[in-house]
N, C-alpha and C positions, 0 to 999 in steps of 0.2 A: 486653890483660890489665890488671887493676887492680893496685894496690900489693901486695895480699895474694896474688897469683897466681890470683885468680878471674877467670873470663871474664865479660864483661858479658852479661846475659841478652838474648835477642833482643827488640827493640822491636816490638810488635804495633800495626798501624795499622788503623783502621776503613776500610770501603769509601768513606765520604765523604772521609776524609783522603787516600786514594790517588787518588780522583777529583780532588781539589784539586791534588795534586802533579802529576798528568798533564794537568790542565786538560781533563778530559773529564767526561761525565755518569756518574752512579751506574750507569745501565743499561749503559754501555760497560764499566765495571769488572766488573760481574756477567757480561757476555758473555765477557770475557777469562778469568774464573775458570771459567766453564762449558766453554770451549774448551781449558782447561788451559794457556793461554799464560801465565797468572799464577797461581802457587801460592798457596794459602790454607789456613787451618785453621778448623775450627769449634769453638767453645767454647760449649757449650749450644746456644742458637739464634743465637749471634752469629758472624758471619764475620769473620775477621781475616787480615791479610796482614803478613808479616814485612818489616822494612826490607830484609833481604837478598834476599827474593823480588822486591821492587819494583826493587831495584838490578839484579838479574839480568835482569829483563824489559827495563829501559831499556838495559842493555848489549847484549842481543840485538838490540834495535831499532837501536841505533847501528851494530852490526856489519853488519846487513843493509843499512843505508843506505850504508855506506862500501864495500861490495863490489859 
């Protein structure tokens, strides 16, 4: 929460930014979106991924690796 009691709006990342974070190709990110492993939103013709969706995906990967 911020000082005035407002929550911070979600940060939207581009496919290229997510690919850079994950160190994979754009194609891989689009495949993750198509398979619904990575949640995304469409704004006009633009595809965006929230920071929380990226974090959730990474957490699920980590959980799978540790089990």
